[in-house]
C-alpha positions as a Markdown table, in Angstrom:
| # | Residue | x | y | z |
|---|---|---|---|---|
| 1 | Unk | -203.3 | -109.7 | 80.6 |
| 2 | Unk | -203.8 | -110.3 | 76.8 |
| 3 | Unk | -201.3 | -113.4 | 76.6 |
| 4 | Unk | -201.7 | -113.3 | 72.9 |
| 5 | Unk | -201.1 | -109.8 | 72.0 |
| 6 | Unk | -197.9 | -110.4 | 74.4 |
| 7 | Unk | -196.8 | -113.4 | 72.1 |
| 8 | Unk | -197.0 | -111.6 | 69.2 |
| 9 | Unk | -195.4 | -108.4 | 70.1 |
| 10 | Unk | -192.3 | -110.5 | 71.7 |
| 11 | Unk | -192.6 | -112.7 | 68.7 |
| 12 | Unk | -191.7 | -109.5 | 66.6 |
| 13 | Unk | -189.4 | -107.7 | 68.2 |
| 14 | Unk | -187.4 | -111.5 | 68.5 |
| 15 | Unk | -187.9 | -111.2 | 64.2 |
| 16 | Unk | -186.8 | -107.9 | 64.1 |
| 17 | Unk | -183.2 | -108.1 | 66.1 |
| 18 | Unk | -182.4 | -110.7 | 64.6 |
| 19 | Unk | -182.6 | -109.4 | 61.2 |
| 20 | Unk | -178.8 | -107.8 | 62.0 |
| 21 | Unk | -177.4 | -110.8 | 62.5 |
| 22 | Unk | -178.6 | -112.9 | 59.9 |
| 23 | Unk | -177.5 | -109.8 | 57.2 |
| 24 | Unk | -174.6 | -110.1 | 58.8 |
| 25 | Unk | -173.8 | -113.8 | 57.8 |
| 26 | Unk | -175.2 | -113.2 | 54.5 |
| 27 | Unk | -172.8 | -110.2 | 53.7 |
| 28 | Unk | -169.8 | -112.5 | 54.5 |
| 29 | Unk | -171.0 | -115.1 | 51.6 |
| 30 | Unk | -172.4 | -112.4 | 49.0 |
| 31 | Unk | -172.3 | -109.2 | 47.4 |
| 32 | Unk | -174.4 | -107.0 | 50.0 |
| 33 | Unk | -176.6 | -104.7 | 47.4 |
| 34 | Unk | -177.1 | -107.7 | 45.1 |
| 35 | Unk | -178.1 | -110.0 | 48.2 |
| 36 | Unk | -180.9 | -107.2 | 49.2 |
| 37 | Unk | -182.1 | -106.3 | 45.7 |
| 38 | Unk | -182.9 | -109.8 | 45.4 |
| 39 | Unk | -184.3 | -110.5 | 48.8 |
| 40 | Unk | -186.7 | -107.4 | 48.4 |
| 41 | Unk | -187.5 | -108.8 | 45.3 |
| 42 | Unk | -189.0 | -112.0 | 46.7 |
| 43 | Unk | -190.3 | -110.3 | 50.2 |
| 44 | Unk | -192.0 | -108.3 | 47.8 |
| 45 | Unk | -193.8 | -111.0 | 45.9 |
| 46 | Unk | -194.8 | -112.9 | 49.0 |
| 47 | Unk | -196.6 | -109.8 | 50.4 |
| 48 | Unk | -198.3 | -108.5 | 47.8 |
| 49 | Unk | -199.5 | -112.2 | 46.8 |
| 50 | Unk | -200.6 | -112.6 | 50.6 |
| 51 | Unk | -202.1 | -109.5 | 50.3 |
| 52 | Unk | -203.8 | -110.3 | 47.3 |
| 53 | Unk | -205.3 | -113.6 | 49.1 |
| 54 | Unk | -206.6 | -111.3 | 51.7 |
| 55 | Unk | -208.3 | -109.2 | 49.4 |
| 56 | Unk | -206.4 | -106.1 | 49.3 |
| 57 | Unk | -206.0 | -103.7 | 46.0 |
| 58 | Unk | -203.6 | -102.1 | 44.5 |
| 59 | Unk | -205.7 | -98.3 | 45.0 |
| 60 | Unk | -203.2 | -95.8 | 46.1 |
| 61 | Unk | -203.8 | -91.5 | 45.6 |
| 62 | Unk | -200.7 | -89.8 | 43.6 |
| 63 | Unk | -199.8 | -88.6 | 47.5 |
| 64 | Unk | -200.0 | -92.6 | 48.6 |
| 65 | Unk | -197.9 | -94.0 | 45.5 |
| 66 | Unk | -195.3 | -90.7 | 46.4 |
| 67 | Unk | -195.0 | -92.1 | 50.1 |
| 68 | Unk | -195.1 | -95.5 | 48.4 |
| 69 | Unk | -191.4 | -94.1 | 46.3 |
| 70 | Unk | -189.8 | -92.4 | 49.2 |
| 71 | Unk | -190.4 | -94.9 | 51.5 |
| 72 | Unk | -189.4 | -98.0 | 49.5 |
| 73 | Unk | -186.4 | -95.6 | 48.8 |
| 74 | Unk | -185.3 | -94.3 | 51.9 |
| 75 | Unk | -186.3 | -97.2 | 54.3 |
| 76 | Unk | -185.3 | -99.8 | 51.8 |
| 77 | Unk | -183.3 | -98.8 | 49.7 |
| 78 | Unk | -180.5 | -96.7 | 51.8 |
| 79 | Unk | -181.3 | -97.5 | 55.4 |
| 80 | Unk | -181.6 | -101.2 | 54.6 |
| 81 | Unk | -179.0 | -100.9 | 51.7 |
| 82 | Unk | -175.8 | -98.8 | 54.0 |
| 83 | Unk | -176.6 | -101.1 | 56.6 |
| 84 | Unk | -175.7 | -104.3 | 55.1 |
| 85 | Unk | -172.6 | -102.7 | 53.1 |
| 86 | Unk | -171.8 | -101.7 | 56.5 |
| 87 | Unk | -172.0 | -104.5 | 58.3 |
| 88 | Unk | -169.4 | -105.5 | 56.1 |
| 89 | Unk | -167.1 | -104.0 | 58.9 |
| 90 | Unk | -168.8 | -103.5 | 61.5 |
| 91 | Unk | -170.7 | -106.0 | 63.8 |
| 92 | Unk | -174.3 | -106.2 | 63.8 |
| 93 | Unk | -175.0 | -105.6 | 67.6 |
| 94 | Unk | -173.6 | -102.0 | 66.9 |
| 95 | Unk | -175.4 | -102.1 | 63.3 |
| 96 | Unk | -178.7 | -102.7 | 65.5 |
| 97 | Unk | -177.3 | -100.3 | 68.7 |
| 98 | Unk | -177.2 | -97.3 | 65.8 |
| 99 | Unk | -180.6 | -98.5 | 63.8 |
| 100 | Unk | -182.6 | -98.2 | 67.6 |
| 101 | Unk | -182.0 | -94.5 | 67.2 |
| 102 | Unk | -184.6 | -94.0 | 64.8 |
| 103 | Unk | -187.3 | -92.9 | 67.9 |
| 104 | Unk | -185.0 | -89.9 | 69.0 |
| 105 | Unk | -183.9 | -89.0 | 65.9 |
| 106 | Unk | -187.7 | -88.7 | 64.7 |
| 107 | Unk | -188.5 | -86.8 | 67.6 |
| 108 | Unk | -185.4 | -84.5 | 66.9 |
| 109 | Unk | -186.0 | -83.6 | 63.5 |
| 110 | Unk | -190.1 | -82.9 | 64.5 |
| 111 | Unk | -188.8 | -80.8 | 67.0 |
| 112 | Unk | -186.2 | -78.9 | 64.9 |
| 113 | Unk | -188.0 | -78.5 | 61.9 |
| 114 | Unk | -191.9 | -79.3 | 62.0 |
| 115 | Unk | -191.3 | -77.0 | 65.8 |
| 116 | Unk | -193.5 | -80.0 | 67.8 |
| 117 | Unk | -194.0 | -79.1 | 71.4 |
| 118 | Unk | -191.0 | -81.7 | 73.3 |
| 119 | Unk | -191.3 | -81.4 | 76.7 |
| 120 | Unk | -188.9 | -81.6 | 79.5 |
| 121 | Unk | -189.0 | -85.3 | 79.7 |
| 122 | Unk | -188.8 | -85.3 | 76.1 |
| 123 | Unk | -185.9 | -83.2 | 75.7 |
| 124 | Unk | -183.9 | -85.1 | 79.0 |
| 125 | Unk | -184.5 | -87.9 | 76.8 |
| 126 | Unk | -182.9 | -86.8 | 73.4 |
| 127 | Unk | -179.8 | -86.1 | 75.6 |
| 128 | Unk | -179.9 | -89.2 | 77.7 |
| 129 | Unk | -179.7 | -90.9 | 73.9 |
| 130 | Unk | -176.8 | -88.6 | 72.8 |
| 131 | Unk | -175.4 | -89.8 | 75.8 |
| 132 | Unk | -175.9 | -93.5 | 75.6 |
| 133 | Unk | -174.5 | -93.5 | 71.6 |
| 134 | Unk | -171.7 | -91.6 | 73.3 |
| 135 | Unk | -170.9 | -94.0 | 75.3 |
| 136 | Unk | -170.8 | -97.2 | 73.1 |
| 137 | Unk | -169.2 | -95.1 | 70.5 |
| 138 | Unk | -166.3 | -93.8 | 72.4 |
| 139 | Unk | -166.3 | -97.3 | 73.3 |
| 140 | Unk | -165.9 | -99.4 | 70.4 |
| 141 | Unk | -164.1 | -96.9 | 67.7 |
| 142 | Unk | -160.9 | -97.1 | 70.8 |
| 143 | Unk | -161.3 | -100.5 | 70.2 |
| 144 | Unk | -161.1 | -100.8 | 66.3 |
| 145 | Unk | -164.3 | -100.5 | 65.3 |
| 146 | Unk | -164.4 | -99.3 | 61.2 |
| 147 | Unk | -165.5 | -96.2 | 61.3 |
| 148 | Unk | -166.0 | -96.6 | 57.6 |
| 149 | Unk | -169.1 | -98.7 | 58.8 |
| 150 | Unk | -170.1 | -96.7 | 61.4 |
| 151 | Unk | -170.7 | -93.8 | 59.4 |
| 152 | Unk | -172.8 | -95.7 | 56.5 |
| 153 | Unk | -175.0 | -97.1 | 59.7 |
| 154 | Unk | -175.8 | -93.6 | 61.2 |
| 155 | Unk | -176.1 | -93.0 | 57.2 |
| 156 | Unk | -178.8 | -95.2 | 57.1 |
| 157 | Unk | -180.5 | -94.1 | 60.2 |
| 158 | Unk | -180.7 | -90.9 | 59.1 |
| 159 | Unk | -182.4 | -91.8 | 56.1 |
| 160 | Unk | -185.2 | -93.8 | 57.6 |
| 161 | Unk | -186.1 | -90.8 | 59.8 |
| 162 | Unk | -186.9 | -88.5 | 56.8 |
| 163 | Unk | -188.5 | -91.3 | 55.3 |
| 164 | Unk | -190.4 | -91.7 | 58.6 |
| 165 | Unk | -191.3 | -87.7 | 58.4 |
| 166 | Unk | -192.1 | -87.6 | 54.6 |
| 167 | Unk | -194.6 | -90.1 | 54.9 |
| 168 | Unk | -196.8 | -88.8 | 57.9 |
| 169 | Unk | -199.9 | -89.1 | 57.0 |
| 170 | Unk | -199.8 | -90.4 | 53.8 |
| 171 | Unk | -200.5 | -93.8 | 54.5 |
| 172 | Unk | -203.2 | -96.1 | 53.3 |
| 173 | Unk | -205.8 | -98.3 | 55.3 |
| 174 | Unk | -206.9 | -101.0 | 54.8 |
| 175 | Unk | -204.6 | -102.2 | 52.4 |
| 176 | Unk | -200.9 | -102.0 | 54.1 |
| 177 | Unk | -199.5 | -105.2 | 53.2 |
| 178 | Unk | -199.8 | -103.9 | 49.8 |
| 179 | Unk | -198.2 | -101.3 | 50.4 |
| 180 | Unk | -195.3 | -103.0 | 52.3 |
| 181 | Unk | -194.9 | -105.6 | 49.1 |
| 182 | Unk | -195.1 | -102.6 | 46.6 |
| 183 | Unk | -192.4 | -100.7 | 48.6 |
| 184 | Unk | -189.6 | -103.5 | 48.6 |
| 185 | Unk | -190.1 | -103.5 | 44.7 |
| 186 | Unk | -189.6 | -100.5 | 44.3 |
| 187 | Unk | -186.3 | -101.2 | 46.8 |
| 188 | Unk | -185.6 | -104.2 | 44.5 |
| 189 | Unk | -185.7 | -101.6 | 41.1 |
| 190 | Unk | -183.5 | -99.2 | 42.6 |
| 191 | Unk | -180.7 | -101.6 | 44.3 |
| 192 | Unk | -180.0 | -103.6 | 41.5 |
| 193 | Unk | -179.1 | -101.1 | 39.2 |
| 194 | Unk | -176.6 | -99.7 | 41.7 |
| 195 | Unk | -175.4 | -103.1 | 42.5 |
| 196 | Unk | -174.6 | -103.9 | 39.0 |
| 197 | Unk | -172.2 | -100.6 | 38.4 |
| 198 | Unk | -170.9 | -100.7 | 42.2 |
| 199 | Unk | -170.2 | -104.1 | 43.3 |
| 200 | Unk | -168.1 | -106.7 | 41.6 |
| 201 | Unk | -170.7 | -109.6 | 42.4 |
| 202 | Unk | -169.2 | -112.7 | 44.1 |
| 203 | Unk | -171.6 | -115.5 | 45.6 |
| 204 | Unk | -169.8 | -117.8 | 48.1 |
| 205 | Unk | -172.5 | -120.7 | 48.2 |
| 206 | Unk | -172.7 | -122.3 | 51.3 |
| 207 | Unk | -175.3 | -123.5 | 54.1 |
| 208 | Unk | -174.6 | -120.2 | 56.1 |
| 209 | Unk | -175.6 | -118.0 | 53.1 |
| 210 | Unk | -178.7 | -120.3 | 52.2 |
| 211 | Unk | -180.1 | -120.4 | 55.8 |
| 212 | Unk | -179.6 | -116.5 | 56.3 |
| 213 | Unk | -180.6 | -115.4 | 52.6 |
| 214 | Unk | -184.0 | -117.4 | 53.7 |
| 215 | Unk | -184.2 | -116.5 | 57.4 |
| 216 | Unk | -183.8 | -112.6 | 56.1 |
| 217 | Unk | -185.7 | -112.7 | 53.5 |
| 218 | Unk | -188.9 | -114.7 | 55.2 |
| 219 | Unk | -188.5 | -113.7 | 58.4 |
| 220 | Unk | -188.1 | -110.3 | 59.2 |
| 221 | Unk | -188.5 | -109.6 | 55.5 |
| 222 | Unk | -192.4 | -111.1 | 55.7 |
| 223 | Unk | -193.1 | -112.8 | 58.3 |
| 224 | Unk | -192.5 | -110.4 | 61.1 |
| 225 | Unk | -194.3 | -107.3 | 58.9 |
| 226 | Unk | -197.5 | -109.9 | 59.2 |
| 227 | Unk | -197.3 | -110.1 | 63.1 |
| 228 | Unk | -196.8 | -106.1 | 63.2 |
| 229 | Unk | -199.6 | -105.5 | 61.7 |
| 230 | Unk | -202.1 | -107.9 | 63.7 |
| 231 | Unk | -200.6 | -106.7 | 66.8 |
| 232 | Unk | -201.2 | -103.0 | 66.1 |
| 233 | Unk | -204.7 | -104.5 | 65.0 |
| 234 | Unk | -205.2 | -105.8 | 68.2 |
| 235 | Unk | -203.7 | -103.4 | 70.7 |
| 236 | Unk | -203.1 | -100.0 | 68.4 |
| 237 | Unk | -199.8 | -98.5 | 67.3 |
| 238 | Unk | -198.4 | -96.7 | 70.6 |
| 239 | Unk | -199.0 | -99.7 | 72.8 |
| 240 | Unk | -197.4 | -102.2 | 69.6 |
| 241 | Unk | -194.7 | -99.6 | 69.3 |
| 242 | Unk | -193.9 | -100.0 | 73.1 |
| 243 | Unk | -192.1 | -103.2 | 72.2 |
| 244 | Unk | -189.4 | -101.4 | 69.9 |
| 245 | Unk | -187.7 | -100.4 | 73.9 |
| 246 | Unk | -186.4 | -104.3 | 73.3 |
| 247 | Unk | -184.3 | -104.1 | 70.1 |
| 248 | Unk | -181.5 | -102.1 | 72.0 |
| 249 | Unk | -181.1 | -105.2 | 74.0 |
| 250 | Unk | -182.1 | -108.2 | 72.0 |
| 251 | Unk | -180.1 | -106.8 | 69.1 |
| 252 | Unk | -176.9 | -106.9 | 70.5 |
| 253 | Unk | -177.9 | -110.0 | 73.2 |
| 254 | Unk | -178.9 | -112.0 | 69.6 |
| 255 | Unk | -175.4 | -111.0 | 67.8 |
| 256 | Unk | -173.3 | -112.2 | 70.5 |
| 257 | Unk | -174.9 | -115.4 | 71.5 |
| 258 | Unk | -175.0 | -116.3 | 67.4 |
| 259 | Unk | -172.4 | -115.0 | 65.9 |
| 260 | Unk | -170.1 | -114.7 | 69.1 |
| 261 | Unk | -170.1 | -110.8 | 69.1 |
| 262 | Unk | -167.9 | -109.8 | 71.7 |
| 263 | Unk | -170.1 | -107.3 | 74.6 |
| 264 | Unk | -168.5 | -105.0 | 77.0 |
| 265 | Unk | -169.8 | -103.5 | 80.3 |
| 266 | Unk | -170.1 | -100.1 | 78.3 |
| 267 | Unk | -172.2 | -101.0 | 75.4 |
| 268 | Unk | -174.8 | -103.0 | 78.3 |
| 269 | Unk | -174.4 | -98.7 | 80.2 |
| 270 | Unk | -174.9 | -97.5 | 76.5 |
| 271 | Unk | -177.7 | -99.3 | 75.7 |
| 272 | Unk | -179.5 | -98.8 | 78.5 |
| 273 | Unk | -178.8 | -95.2 | 78.6 |
| 274 | Unk | -180.2 | -95.3 | 74.8 |
| 275 | Unk | -183.4 | -97.6 | 76.0 |
| 276 | Unk | -184.1 | -94.7 | 78.8 |
| 277 | Unk | -183.8 | -92.4 | 76.5 |
| 278 | Unk | -186.4 | -93.9 | 73.7 |
| 279 | Unk | -188.7 | -94.3 | 76.8 |
| 280 | Unk | -188.6 | -90.6 | 77.7 |
| 281 | Unk | -189.5 | -89.4 | 74.3 |
| 282 | Unk | -192.2 | -91.8 | 73.6 |
| 283 | Unk | -193.9 | -91.1 | 76.9 |
| 284 | Unk | -193.7 | -87.2 | 76.2 |
| 285 | Unk | -195.4 | -87.6 | 73.0 |
| 286 | Unk | -197.8 | -89.3 | 74.4 |
| 287 | Unk | -199.1 | -87.6 | 77.3 |
């Protein structure tokens, strides 16, 4: 057993899953888009500085520059932007569950628009994922979950799915961390004028805000990225991606432990079904 890879994988998924809870805490004390634009500015500059120390340079083709802009806008700008806004009204655990649908949506869109072959087990996985979402949504909406927040979270994961499809094959080898930093700066530049136009800025300075902002900037923002690329280099992308199966469980569990969010049996059942659907889709695509 590769103990180092196991530690890296579990560390990554813990940091990644915790981002929803830290965001939920932060947006209670400051305007969400202002907060996120500043976070991306700091995280992007830090990522690029670390990349520079590692010998990486900004050397991109026209197509790769297009991918940087598209992914920066859709993943960081739209996906995280609407999630930060949504978490003013919905719980972090629910946002994490909706975000966990990404592999299912990417597989569905690839099947529908790119005619990618999806074996029977993959199709069953898609249906399982939809059933799991229905189980959770029926419970949450009947218990008063804010519909606007839920729709924003779905909009966010839809944008991330589109970004994933648009930039296929347009990645840049050898300077990935530099590219990640550039994507964050693109998002910061896009979100700041939106915040300036549509938000009434407010910041309630507290140790909770400072702690949550510092954590979400340094840990999910920079450290998780470094750990992810180290893990991919060590065991490959397919095996590394399997750790994402833990995100629905951990996202809900961390929110319950840290901010005391309630967790029903229907939530647990829905998360289990969604996770089984993700495993089925990923298994079908790797065979």
